[in-house]
N, C-alpha and C positions, 0 to 999 in steps of 0.2 A: 270615899266622902259619895251620900246620899241626897236626893234633894231638902230631906230636911234639914240637912247640915248646911246646904247653900242656902237657905232658905233663912238661917239663922245669921247670915251674912248680913241677911236686906231685910229686918224686922217688921219694918212699914208694909214691904209686900206679902208678908206672912199671910196663909190662906185666903188669897184672893185674886179675883180671876187677873186680874192685872198684875199681881206677883206670876203667875203663873207664866204668863207673856213673857215679861221681864226675863224669867228663867231660862224657856224656849230661845230668845233670842240670845242670852250670853250664851247658852248652851253649841248654838248654831254658831257663832261667830270664833269660841273656840277651838270648836272643830275644823272651823275652817283654817284658824289661823296653824294651827296645827300640822294642817295636810300638807301645809308647806314648809315646813319645817325641817325636813328629812335629817338633818344633821342632829339636832337637838331629839328627836326621838328615840334615834340613834344611837347616841351618843348617853342621852339619860333612860327614856322609858324599857326601849329596848336590848340595851348593854344591861343595865345594873336593874331597874325595878320587875319589869317583866317575867324575867328566868325565877326570882323568888316565887311570884305571885301563882307562876303557871305550877312550881314543881309542889309549892302547900295544896292547891288547888286537887291535882294527880293526887298526893297523898292523900287527901281526905276523900275523892271520888274512887280512892283501889280500898277503901275499907267497905263497901257495898260488890256484891257478886254483879246488881242488876244497874241498870244506868240511872243515875238519879238526876241528870241533864234532861234525860228522856218526859222522867218522872216530873221537873222543873216545867219542860215545853208545856205541859198536858195541863199542870194547874193554872198556867199562865191564858190560855187559851178560854179554861173554863171560866178565869176572874175577867178576861175582858168582857164576856157574851154575855155574865150574869150582870154587870157595869153595865151594858147596852141595853140588857132587857128591862133593868129598873131605868134606866134613860126614857124609855117605852114607856114606861108606866106612870112614872112623873112628869111627864113630857112639859107639864105645863109649871114645872121647876125644876128645869134642867141642871142649871149651875152646880148643887153638889157633883152631880154622876159626872158631869163633863170634867170636873176639878179632880173626882178621884181616877179619869180615866188619865187625865192632863200628866199629873202626879205619878202614875205609876209607867205611862211610856216613859218618864223624863227618866226613872228613876233606873229601868231598864235601859235607857239609853249611855247613863254614864257607869254604871257596871259593865255591859259590855264593852265599853272604850278603855277604859281602865283597867280590864282583867283579862284582856286580850286585842280588841280592837284597832287600838292605835299602829300596832304593825303594821297596819295597811299604810301607812305614813313614813316607813323608814325607808335606808336607803336600798336602791338596786340589789340585788343578789350576785349580781354580776359585777359588783364592785370589791364584795367581798370574797369572792372567788376570783378576782382579776383574769376577767374575760374578757375579752373585747369584742363586746355584741354588738354589732355592726346590721343592717341590712346584708341578709346573705345573699348570693346568687344562684341562677338556675343549676348553674355546675356543683355549688356547693351542697345543694337539697338532694340532687342526684348525685353525688358520693357518699353522703352520709345518709341517705335510703339504703343504699345499696348494701353498705356494711352491719346496718342495724338487721336486714335483712337476714342477710346471708349469717348473722349470729344466730336470727331468730330458728332459720332453715337447719343448722347446725344444732343448736340446743334443743329443736324438736325432735330431730332423729336419734341424737344421742339417749330421750325418757323414752321414747316408746319403740327404738331400733325398725321402725317402720315408717317411712315418711308418708304414708296417706290415712294416720289413726291418729285422733286427736289428743293432747297431751291431758292427764288428769292426775289432778295434785291429788296423791295419796292420804293426804291427812286431815282428820276433822278441822273444823274451823277454829276452834280452841286453840289446836298446836300451831294454826299459820299464824294466830293473833302474838301467841306464847315469842315463836322465833322472827316474827318482826324487827326487835329492837338489835339484832345481830347485824343487819344492814347498818344499821347506823353507829355501830360500833366498830366496822370495816372502813368506813368513811368518818372518821372524826378527825383524822388527821387534814382530811382533803376543804371540811366546813370548819374547822375549829372551835365545833360544841358537841359535847357528849348531852347524850339520851338517857335523862335521869329518871328514874322512878315510872316506869311505864304503867301506861293505862288505856287500854284499849280494849273497846268493849261491842260486841252486838247490837245494834239498834232493836231498841223492842217493836218501833214501828217502822220494819223491812217494809212489808207490805205494802202499807202505804208509799212508802218514801220511791216505792219500786215504781210507780203510777208517776210520781213526780218526776220521774227520772233520774233519781239521784242513787248513787252507789256507795257513798262514805262522806261524812260532815264530823265537823270537830262542834263541840258543844262547849261555844267561847265562857260561858258564866262558871263551867266547875270543872272544864279543861277533860273530858271526856275525846278521845276517836269514837267515831262510831262507823261501823262497816255494815252493810247491806248483807245479811245472812243469806236472802236466797238469791243473791247478784254470781252468777257463772265460776264457779272456783277458782278457777286458773289465772281470773282475771284480781283474786281478794290479797295474794300478797302486794302487788304495788301498787292497789285501793288502800289498804291500810298503811304502807311506806308511806304512800301524798298525803294522807290525813297526821303521823306522826310530823312530816315534814309542817305542817300548820301549827302542832303544837309547841315545836318550837320557835315558834314564832315569826313564819315564812306565812303572811298571809296573801298575799297576790297569787291566783292559783296559777297560772304559769311556772311559779318557782316551786312551788309544792309539789307541781306534776316532775321537774324535771327535779328536783332532791328526793322523790321517791323513786323515779327511774334509776339515779344514783345508788341509790342505798338495794336497791334491788338486784343490780346488775352488780353489785358488788358484795352481797350475799354468798354465806358459804352454802347456801343449797341452790343446786341449780335447777330447783322448780321455780324459785322466787328470780331466778334470774333469767329463766324466760317468759315469766308474769311482767319484769320491766321490759324486753326489750319487746313482746310483741306492742303492748300497750306504745312503747314509744313510736311500733312500727305503725299504729295506728293514726296517729298523729304526721306523721312522714307523709302517710300514705294521701291522707285526706288534704295535705297542704301541696302535693304532687299534682291529685286531681283537679284541685280550682285551680293549678297553672299549666297544666299538659297533660289532658284524655289520655292522648297517643301514650305519651310516656308512663300513666300510669297503669295503665291496661297490660303494659310490658312488661312492669316491675311484679303486677297482679299475678300476670302468667310465670312470676318465677318464685313464687311459694311453695311451698312443700304443701300438698291436700289437705295435710293434719292440721298444717297452720290455720289454712282458711277454715276448715272445720271449727275451731277455737273460736274464730270471727264470728259467725255463722250462730253459736252458741249465745253470742251476746246479741246479734242481731234479734235472732229467737225470743230472747231477754225482751227486750225492747218494745218485739213486738204485741207480745203477752201480756203486755201491761201497760198495752197503748190510752188513753185518757184524752178524753174530748177538751179537756184544758188543758193550754199550754203554759205549766206552772214557770219553764224559762224564763219567763218576759218578767214576771217579780224580782227573781234571782238576776237578770241580766243588770233591772235598776238597781239593785242593792252593790252589784260591783261596782258599777259607774259613778253610785256615793260615794265608792270609798275610794277612789282613785285609779280605778283602772277601767282605763276610758273604753275598752275595747268590750266591757260587759264579758256578758257568756263565752264571747271569741277568744277572751283572753287564754281560755285553756292551749286553746293551738299555739299561741305563743312560745310556749314551752318549744319548737320545734328551733327557734332562734339560740336559747341558753344552748340546748343540747346541738346546734350545729358548731357554736363559738365554741363550747369543752370541746367536742372533737377533734377539730382542727387545730386547738391549743394544744392536746394530747399529741398527735400527729407531729404538732414544731418540736417535744419536748421526746 
């Protein structure tokens, strides 16, 4: 359903400023009601409607070797700029152009939520996986960090045969993207979902999103998973797996990060395993540093020099693409609007899921 269809339900408001205002109020209220009905969203939208929408979108997008979503973004920005220019030119008669912009934004919002966005309001992943996710203790954080660090060190040595050498993934990016679905095949029984009709592509705007601090994203309108082709390759298997989690309907960043980790470490390829372990280790060490700097320093000393060199690759990349504008502020607001109270910090909340999963595995 788009704005035109909604307008037909209220004919007296059609093509009027008051009509747009009414639809804005209706849209905001509808989204707010959905946000407080996780059982309804889970049982109707996320379980039955979204999987069909997602497969159709990915099937259509796969017909093209380039990113349809990126072209769509480019067209949308150009259209809005064009309408704002017209608004400035005809500033004495602005109503028509304000309505054009309003209608475009309303259609975008409805398509966004119907095609993917309602997944923000579904039940938590922890319930699906039967994880007892409570506030973890410092002891539990230390225990899991130690386990993940040891696995990262072991894999680094296995892949390089020298603990001072950084791991370099020997595959081209296209090969990494082709291999990514195998991780989700390995965890089908764990998550109770299968990944059908894969569609993972390189972003056409990799340089631009590098300055925004973005390593990957999902296009909710076309269902395409996008990765930043310029990002250090050793991290890309886990990043691609993270974006596939979004394709499967897990919108919150902490849930996508955890599922990306789960798919990577269960992948039959050791390079994917390593990518998953060092990405998880990054979040764990950051959480440890926030709570106890001395403990963080002790753990950091345990890292193989090769692992440290891989972390430095990411740091150097981020320094190279530093930009004076902080784009994370806008994304932080976007996440908070969609029921992620921690905003941009929700990425690090995957630590809670990871600890709950690790502890449950030990109990079993």
